[in-house]
C-alpha angles and dihedrals in degrees: 000000000000111000125208089222137006091227140004117212113201115205123041099211124114093289094048092047091053091049095046096046093045092051092047092050088056090056100263122142102238134193115194114200120199129178096211130062094253140045125238106069119207091354086072084070106025110075097191129057118207131196111043090120140036119242088259089061099253114140110237100175122060134143121067097353093053092043089051094053090049091055091048091049091051090059096043093252094116135040127230118276113272120203116240126194094218108026096036094232144350130209121191115229122186105236094209095051089043090062090049092049093048090056091049093045097058091048091050092051096044097246115158112226137200114191126190084030136119133189106252100179145002129201133176117238140153099352091313146054136273110214122196114211123199127200118173092330095314114116129204129180122218130176129222141166095236144002134221116204110209095156094114089228099063090232095142096045087052089056087055092053104269119141127223140188124215128235125322121354098242100058111350093250116151133210114274120265127231134210095217122209142173129224125201137199091055112162103223090180085073099033099052096053088049091053092046092052093043103042093168089063096060107063131022099223112080094187093058119110103229093182110183092345094117094045092053097048095099092057099043121108090204136006139176124241136190092179155159099034095156092044091052090050090051092049091050090052087052089057103261108145100230117165102202134054095230141010114257115194152118123265128212108191095181092058096035090236136134124194117200142181092197096133115093127202120178133215100009114179112190090193090063113069092202092052092046092050093047090052094051094050095041092049093050092049092054093060095075091057093048094049089049089051093051093048097046103035112025124075112242096022099083094112099027119141134201108257107163138025131178132264087225138006112273108249114195099188139019125138132002121214118240095229141165089273126023107213108220138197087247090057089055098044091048092049086232118197123221128199089222097048113157101171141002140210143182103193115137120261095260111190116179091205123235088203103059143004096269143064134272114208146172129179116231125192119239107309137187131235116215126222088233089070088066094051119087110227092221108032132068131212091023132107126186121212134176130025098350101054118131098289138120127254089263099046093046089055086073104032094050096079119107102254095047093044090050091051089053089048091053090053091049091050093050091046095053091046090054091046092051093047090054094037092235133122116267090250090067096052114123106253090207091055091046091052091046091054093046093051090049087056092052098257118153112227104175 
C-alpha cells in the first residue's frame, strides 16, 4: 500500500515539534496536526523552561531540545541558563519569538503541517492507519504507517485503541490547572531587596539549600520564585479571595516582567466540555484578584500591569497511558535504570495538589524513562509522547516539564522513523538501534 505519510504527529506543541522534526530528520514523511493557528503549545505562553539540569548542575536533557535552545539563544530569543536550587535550571524563552521560530523550523525540516485541524478518527487498515482530519467541519482522510500522539490528553491514541487512566490511582484526582499570566512594569529595584531581606518569602521549601541564590539575584537574567506566602495570608485575612498559599512564577528583571501560575482551578476534565469551559472562565476571573494582590501587597508591583494571558488554561494532568511499563514515583526516587531508556530527567516531583492550596514535592536523582512507557499495551502502530505517557500521577509530576517532554518527543520521532524505514510497527523497533540514533543526535539517555 502507498501511504500519504510515513507518520502523523498529532499535537504541535513542544513535544510534537520535537517528534515531527526528529522523524523528518531521519527521512520520514511527516504530517504535523495542530488544533490552534500556531505551533509551539504551552511554550507560546510560558516564558521560562525548567528541567534541563539537575540541582547539582549536571545537564540531563540534550539532543533536539538543547539544540533548539542554543539556536534561540543565538538570536537573542532566549537567555542563558540560570542555576536553580529546586528546579535545577531555568532558561528564559521569548514566547512570541518561539512561535515564529516554530513556524520556521518545520519549514526548514520539511514537515507538512495542518493548522486549525484535529484528528477526528483513526482506523487500522492494510499494515497502517487511516486518519480522519477535521478542520471547521471539513473532513479529510490521510493514511500513514504510524502515529505519534502528542496531544497531552491521549485522545488520538484512544481512537486507535489505547487505554488510559485518569489522575492519581487512589481517586482519579488530577493536579490543579492554572490560567497563567504575565505582568509588566515590575520594579525589581524594590522587589529584589525585599526578597533578600525576607528570605522565607522567596521559595516555598524551607529545607532547600539556596546557597548564593539571594546574593546573585541582581545579576540574574531570569529566576524562579515561589513567593510571598505571608503576604498572601495577610491578603486572605483582609478578604481577598486568593486560591493558593503562595505565588509561583518566573521573574525577568531586565524586562520588568513577572510570569505566574498563581491561579488555581480544581478537577479539570478536558474530556468534559462543561468542565473545560468552567475551568477557563474560573481561571480568568481569578486573575483580577491576583493582580490586585500584587499591586497592593508586594513591593515593586505597585504599578504593574497585565501584559499577557494564555490561549488556553494550563492543564498539568489529564490521562495516563496504560503502557508496557508504568513509570512510577518509586522508579524516579530510586534513580532506576532501564535497558530501554530513551531519555532522562532530574526535575523535582512537583505536584500542584488537588487536596490543598500548596505543593507536594520530592527530589529524585537523575532517572531514566523507558521506551516501553511510550508504547500502548493494547494498540499497535501508535506511540504516545509528552505529558500522558505511561506514568503515575507522581512520576508525571516530574516528566511533564517542557525539556523532558521534548526529549521524549524526540525519541518517539526517531522510533517511528526507524519503524517506517523497516516497515514494522514501533513495538518491533530495535531498542539498541533507537538508542544509537538518539546518542548520535546528542540525546542524554542516562
